[in-house]
N, C-alpha and C positions, 0 to 999 in steps of 0.2 A: 504494500500500500504506500502511495506517495505521501511524503511529509509536506505539509504546507507551512512555509515560514512566513513570519510577519515581514512586511516590506519596510525598507529603510526610508523610502521617500513616500510622502503623502500622495494620494491620487491627484489632489489639486495641483501640486508641484509638477507631477508628471504631465498633466494636461497642459499646464502653462508652458512647460518646456517644449512639448509637442507643437504647440501653437508657434513658438519661436522658430522651430525647425521646419514648419510647414507640413507636418504630417498628422495634424489633429483630425482632419477630415477622414483620413484613412483609418485612424484609430476608432473614430465614432462609427464608421460604416462597417469595418471588418474586424476590429479588435486589435490588440497589441501583437498578436501572432503574425499579422500580415505586415508589420513594420520591419524593414530590412535590418540586418545586423549592423550595418554601417550607421543607419540612423539611430538605432538603439545605443550604439557606442557614442555617437555624437550627443545624445541626450544625457548619458552618464557624464561625459566630459563637461557639458554645460552645468550640470548639477554640482560637480566637483569645483568648478570655477566659482560658482555662487557661494558654496560653502567656504572656500578659501577667502573670498572677499569679505564674507561675514565675520570670519575669524580675525582677519586683520583689522576690521573695524571694532572688534571687541564685542560683537553681539552674541 
């Protein structure tokens, strides 16, 4: 049986980043499974950049 882990990113943040990358329509229509690995990697890269900026600002 597959184990379901809790996500590190909120759904709100994921959709916000998907909007920035221009893949939000694909996610809404077909789900996250149809987003390419490249775009998923770019989404993670953006999330890391945001987290790093927040850390440097002391948030």
